[in-house]
N, C-alpha and C positions, 0 to 999 in steps of 0.2 A: 169636523167635516167628513162625513163619509160618501164616498164617490164610487158608483158602480158602473164600468161599460160593457154592453152586451152586445154581441154581434148576431146577426141573423142572416138568412139568404134573402135574398133579393124579392122585394113585395110581400114579405112575411107579415110586416106589421102593416095596418090599416090607416094610421092617422100619422102625418108626419110634422115636426115642427121647424125642421132644420135641413139644409143640404152642405155636404162638404164636397169640394172638386179637387181632386188631385189632378194638377196641370203640367204639362210638359209643353215647352218650347224648345225646339233645336236641340233636343237631347236633356235637357235641363228643367229641374222643377221649377214653377213659377210659384213665388210665395209673396205675401204682401205683408204691410206693417202699418197698422193702425195709426191717425195721427197722435192719438194720445198715450201711444206705448213704445216700448223700445224693443219689443219682441216682435217674432214674426209669426204669420199663421197661414196655414191653408186656406186658399180661396173658400169663402162659403157663407153662409148666413140664413137668417129666418125665412121661412117660406111666409109669402102675404096670405091674407083671407082669401080662399077659392083659387089659390094658384096650384096648379099642379106641381110636382116636385120637379120634373124636368124642366120646366119653366122657368121654376125659381133658379135652378142649378145653372141655365143660359144666363139669366139676368145678373146673376151674382157673379160668375164670371168674367162677363163683360165691366159690370162696376167695380170689381176689384182688381182686374188685372189689364183692362183695355183690350182684351181679346176679341178681334173682329170675327175671325174665321177659325173655326175648329170642329172638331170630331167630338162627341159627347156619350159616354156610355155608362149607365147603372149599372153600379157593381154588387151591392148589397145596403143591408139595412142595419142601423144600430140605434141602441138607446143607453141614454145615461140617466141614473138615478142618483141625485144629489140630496141628502137629507130627506129621504121618503118622497121626494118630486120627480117623476120621470118624464123625459122629453125623448121625442123619437126622431130619428134623422134617415137619410139617404145617401150613401155615397158614390161619387161619380169618378169617372177616370176621363180626363180632357187631352187630347192632341191639338195644340194651337199652331195653325198656318200662318197666321197674321196677327201680329200686336199692332194696336194703334195707340193712341195717347190715353193716360189714364184720365178716366172722366171725374169731374169735382166731385168728390165724396168723402167720407170720413176717412179713407184710406191715403196715407201718405205717399206711399211708395210701392212699387212692385219689382222683384228682385229675380234674377235667375241664379239657380244654384246647382253644382253638381251632386249634390247629396242633402238630404233632409238635416236640417240643424239638429244640434244635441236638443232633449226635453228643457233644459233650463233656457235656453234661447227661444221657446216657442211659448206663445201665448197661451195654450192650451195643453200644458204639458202631461196632464193626465188622461187626455182624451185623444188628442190628434196622432201624437207617435203608436199608440195601440190601432188605429185604422190603417196607419201606414204600414205596420208589421203585419196586417191581415192581408192587405193589396199584396206585399211583397211575398209572404206565404201561399197566397193562390196563385203565382206566377203571372200575376196580370200585368209586372212590369218589365 
């Protein structure tokens, strides 16, 4: 399987399939774990039909972390090409001020971490660590 991740300026792409939200609460990263996996992931997911990316990011952040109050900022675009098929996404940075109960969903838990886990502990080890590196390089953290 061949996989390529590319980074673009914000709004450089015109069609988006996914959102990824790097979220912090109390100075710690908020990560989630899907019920069917033992690895952690950065909150995010598929954009629903006709849903603007920002609205998808707000929805996914709540569904996957229980975030009730937060600020959310679009940071940059990205694409993933896997075996000739390309999907596009937008990356966000969120500062959560209030976490509530995790809603019923496919997410088993949301955890707080001082640092991002190593790639082998992440659900998407070839994608999400690269997006984190980009955020870190740009001094947005």
